[in-house]
N, C-alpha and C positions, 0 to 999 in steps of 0.2 A: 525437316522440321516445318510444322504448319505455321501459318501467319499468326495465329493466336499465341502459340508458344513463343514466337519471336518477340511479341509485344509483352508477354508476361515476364519473360526472363529479366529485363531491366528492372521491372517493378519488384520482382523477388529479390534481386540484388540490393535494391535500395532498402527494402524492408530488413534484410539481413544486416546491412550496414548500420541501420538505426538501432536494431536490437543489439548488435555487437557493441555499439557505443554506450548504450544503456547498461549493458553487462559490465563493461569496464568501469563505469562510474559506480555501480552497485558493489562491485567486488573490491573496491578500495584502491584501485590503481592511482598512483599519485600520492602526494603527502597526506599523512594522517592529520587529524585535528591537533594532536599534540605537536607534530612536526611543524604545522603552520603557526602554532603558538610560539614555538622556539624561534621561528623565522621572524616573528613579530617582536621578539625581545625577551620572552620567558626563558627561564633556565632549562637546560637539558633535562634535569631531574623532574622539573615540573611537567614538561611535555611528556616524558616517559610515564610519569604518574597519571597524567590525564588520560593517556591512551589505555593504560592498564585499568584505571577506574571506569572508563567509558565501556570497555568490553565487559567488565564485571557488572556494571549497571544494566547493560542490555541483557546479560544472562539472568540477573535477578528479576528483571521484568518479564522474562519468559522467552527471550530469543534463543531458539535452539541452536543457532549457528555461532553464537558468541561463547567465549570461555571466560571463566573467572581467572583474573590475573592480579596478583598482589605480591610484590617483593617485600616480605614481612620485615626483614631487617632494615631495608632501606626505608620502609614506611615508618618504622620506629625511630630511626636515627636521622632522617633527613626531612626537614620541615617542608622544603619545596616539593619533594616527591609526595609527601603526605597530603599537602594542600592540593596538588594536581590530581592525585588519586581521588580525593574527596569531591573535588569540583567535577571531574570527569564522570565519576559514578553518579552523582546527583543529576547532572545535565542529561546524560544518556538514558538513565532510568526514567526520568520525566519525559524525555523526548519519545522513548519507546512506548510508554503508557499513553501519551497523547495520541500517537499514531494508532494505537489499538482502539482508543475511544473514537477516533475519526472513522475507522473502518466499521466499528459497530454501529455508529450513527448512520453511515452510508447504507449499511444493510437494512437497518430499521426503516430508513426513508424509502428504500426500494420496495420493501415489503408493504409499506403503507400505500405506495403508489400502485403496486400490483393489486392490492385489495380494493382500492378505489376504482380501478379499471374494471375489475371483476364485478363489483357492485353496480357500476354504471351499465355494464353489459346485461346483467340480470334484470335491472330496472327496465331497460329497453325491451328485453324479451317479454317481461311481464306486461308492459304497456301494449305490446303487439298482441299478446294473447287476450287481453281484456278488450281491445278494440276489434279484434277479429276472432271471436270465439268459435266460429264454425270451421276455421282452417285447422288442418292437422299440423304436427310439429315440423314435418318436412317442408310444407308450404311456408310456414313462418320463418324457418331458417333461410329459405330462398329469398323472401322479402327482406330479411335482415341483411343478407349479403348484398342485395341490390341497393340498400340504403347507405352502405359504407362507401 
């Protein structure tokens, strides 16, 4: 094994450990939101309703990994389950939509930044062409690279 590989191996292991930790958090290992609410004093039915409503809210917002869950009889007969389901559905639906808006905004901002950089580059090239009209494109490109 080369010296470079020996150095990179611990770095790769660290990256894998971090990614594994993120994956555990994202996949929902640990108590669900509803379970945490029960631990904080909510009824079991409320917590179960919250989790079912949350999953349904994410599905309604477009999350392809979530499923619609609703225990219809329990929803009709148990006020705690019904309230939990409604609260979970609304919270997670809004949370998912907010996340989508943030992603869309980030994409728009990146596009605007890319366009601004492209325009600045074009402006530099145009100024170089105007200042040095006798140079060909290859010579102008060399000068531009030297200027960076």
